[in-house]
C-alpha positions in Angstrom: -84.1 -135.8 -21.5 -82.2 -138.2 -24.1 -78.6 -138.8 -24.2 -76.0 -138.1 -26.8 -75.7 -141.0 -28.7 -71.4 -141.9 -28.9 -70.1 -142.8 -32.1 -69.5 -146.5 -32.5 -72.6 -147.1 -30.0 -74.7 -149.8 -31.1 -76.7 -147.0 -31.8 -74.3 -146.1 -34.2 -73.9 -149.7 -35.5 -77.4 -150.0 -36.2 -77.1 -146.5 -38.3 -74.2 -148.4 -40.4 -76.2 -151.5 -40.9 -79.7 -149.5 -41.9 -80.9 -150.2 -44.9 -80.9 -147.6 -48.2 -83.5 -145.0 -47.1 -84.1 -145.9 -43.7 -84.2 -142.9 -41.3 -82.6 -143.8 -38.0 -84.1 -142.7 -34.6 -83.2 -139.1 -33.5 -80.7 -138.5 -31.5 -80.5 -135.2 -29.1 -77.6 -134.2 -31.2 -75.3 -135.5 -33.8 -71.6 -134.0 -33.4 -69.3 -133.8 -35.9 -67.4 -136.9 -34.9 -70.1 -139.3 -34.7 -71.7 -138.4 -37.9 -67.7 -139.2 -39.3 -67.9 -142.5 -37.4 -70.9 -143.8 -39.1 -69.8 -147.2 -41.1 -66.6 -147.3 -39.4 -67.6 -150.7 -37.7 -68.8 -152.5 -40.6 -67.7 -153.5 -44.1 -70.6 -151.8 -45.7 -70.0 -148.7 -47.3 -73.1 -146.4 -47.3 -73.6 -142.8 -48.0 -75.5 -141.2 -45.1 -76.7 -137.7 -44.4 -78.2 -136.0 -41.5 -82.4 -134.5 -42.3 -83.7 -132.7 -40.2 -81.8 -134.0 -37.2 -82.1 -138.0 -38.3 -79.5 -139.5 -40.3 -80.3 -141.5 -43.3 -79.0 -144.3 -44.9 -78.9 -143.6 -49.1 -78.8 -146.0 -51.7 -76.5 -147.1 -53.8 -76.1 -144.8 -57.2 -76.6 -146.9 -60.6 -74.5 -146.8 -63.7 -75.6 -144.2 -65.7 -76.1 -141.9 -61.8 -72.3 -142.6 -61.5 -71.3 -141.8 -65.1 -72.7 -138.2 -65.4 -71.3 -137.0 -62.1 -68.2 -138.7 -63.4 -68.7 -136.1 -67.0 -69.3 -133.0 -64.6 -66.9 -133.6 -62.0 -63.9 -134.0 -65.3 -65.3 -131.2 -66.9 -65.5 -128.6 -63.8 -62.8 -130.1 -62.0 -60.2 -129.4 -65.3 -61.8 -125.8 -65.5 -61.0 -125.2 -61.3 -57.9 -126.6 -61.3 -56.5 -124.8 -64.7 -58.1 -121.2 -63.4 -56.6 -122.1 -59.5 -60.3 -121.2 -58.2 -60.4 -123.7 -55.5 -60.9 -127.1 -55.0 -63.7 -129.8 -56.1 -64.7 -132.3 -53.6 -67.1 -136.0 -54.1 -69.6 -137.3 -53.2 -68.4 -138.5 -49.7 -67.3 -135.1 -48.5 -69.7 -133.7 -45.7 -71.3 -130.1 -45.8 -72.8 -129.5 -42.0 -75.5 -126.2 -42.3 -76.6 -126.7 -39.2 -77.2 -128.6 -36.0 -80.2 -130.4 -37.8 -78.5 -131.0 -41.5 -75.3 -132.6 -42.7 -75.3 -133.5 -46.6 -72.8 -134.4 -49.1 -73.4 -133.3 -52.6 -72.6 -135.7 -55.3 -70.3 -132.3 -56.4 -69.0 -129.6 -54.5 -66.7 -126.8 -55.8 -65.4 -124.6 -52.5 -63.4 -121.5 -53.6 -60.0 -120.5 -51.8 -61.7 -117.7 -50.2 -64.7 -119.8 -48.6 -62.2 -122.5 -47.8 -60.9 -120.5 -45.1 -64.3 -119.4 -44.3 -66.1 -123.1 -43.6 -63.2 -125.3 -43.2 -60.6 -123.9 -40.7 -60.0 -127.2 -38.7 -58.3 -129.5 -41.0 -59.7 -133.4 -41.2 -63.4 -132.5 -39.8 -66.2 -132.0 -41.7 -67.3 -128.1 -43.4 -69.1 -125.8 -41.5 -71.3 -124.1 -44.1 -72.4 -124.9 -48.1 -69.8 -125.1 -51.0 -69.6 -122.3 -53.6 -71.0 -124.5 -55.6 -73.6 -127.8 -55.1 -74.3 -130.0 -57.7 -76.7 -132.3 -56.8 -77.4 -135.7 -59.7 -80.8 -137.0 -59.2 -81.2 -140.5 -58.7 -84.9 -143.0 -59.2 -85.2 -142.6 -55.6 -84.9 -138.8 -55.5 -87.4 -136.3 -55.4 -87.8 -133.5 -57.0 -89.4 -131.6 -54.4 -87.1 -132.8 -51.5 -83.9 -131.8 -53.8 -85.2 -128.7 -54.6 -85.4 -128.0 -50.6 -81.7 -129.6 -49.6 -80.9 -127.0 -52.8 -82.6 -124.2 -51.0 -81.1 -124.6 -47.9 -77.6 -124.8 -49.6 -78.1 -121.4 -50.8 -79.4 -120.1 -47.3 -76.0 -121.2 -45.7 -73.8 -119.5 -48.0 -74.3 -121.1 -51.7 -73.8 -118.9 -54.6 -74.8 -121.5 -57.0 -76.4 -125.3 -57.1 -77.5 -127.3 -59.8 -80.1 -130.0 -60.1 -79.0 -132.8 -62.9 -82.6 -134.8 -63.9 -80.8 -138.0 -66.1 -84.5 -138.8 -67.0 -85.5 -135.9 -68.6 -82.0 -134.9 -69.4 -82.3 -131.2 -68.3 -80.3 -129.0 -65.9 -82.3 -126.9 -63.4 -80.1 -124.1 -62.0 -80.6 -122.4 -58.5 -78.9 -119.0 -57.7 -78.4 -117.3 -54.6 -80.7 -114.1 -56.1 -83.6 -116.4 -56.2 -83.2 -116.9 -59.9 -84.1 -120.3 -61.3 -83.7 -121.8 -65.1 -84.3 -124.9 -66.4 -82.0 -125.8 -69.2 -83.0 -127.9 -71.5 -80.4 -130.4 -74.2 -79.7 -128.6 -76.4 -78.5 -125.5 -73.8 -75.0 -124.9 -72.5 -74.5 -124.5 -68.7 -72.5 -121.7 -67.4 -70.7 -121.2 -64.2 -72.1 -117.9 -63.7 -70.0 -115.8 -61.4 -68.9 -118.8 -59.4 -66.8 -120.5 -61.9 -66.7 -117.3 -64.8 -66.2 -118.2 -68.3 -67.2 -122.2 -67.8 -69.3 -123.0 -70.4 -70.4 -127.3 -70.9 -72.8 -128.0 -73.8 -75.7 -130.0 -72.4 -75.7 -132.0 -75.1 -71.7 -133.3 -74.4 -73.2 -134.4 -71.0 -75.8 -136.4 -71.9 -74.5 -137.9 -75.0 -75.1 -141.8 -75.1 -76.6 -141.9 -71.9 
């Protein structure tokens, strides 16, 4: 029987130093504490996600990717906080969906009501999906894999998910009801029932990027 991989062991350090996109051999179970400890023994800052029980190191983001995230965060964050709807979280925040999956959406919105359900213990990972999960595609991301990630968010409690494609300057909107919509650059992005009244021009979002 395989033993658990404790945090700060040689195995955990190997994860921390693994090149981007390298899949690390699976432990029997990764605990929240073990996931939170990844990278603690090195100065190398790497983003990690848990896919099908295996930790995957993610590559650094390119400037356009980061700029779009910031533009979205400013627009969504300003609306969320002005209307006291909840909290916004950046791409270093972990959402544990199951034993085998823990993701860090580029931007996540959690309402006050949902916060009480999925984050009962402070300083620990969320256990469940945010109300809104936003993923911005990087050159190393595939649409198929990202769609699977968004489907997992929706299956674990998210009401809305956006996939932002900087290359085509489009946004794919996924709803819990199963509805899907592709928005081109001349369209307006709305928050539906998750962020009622929120509107953002895609032209404004992608302008000069």
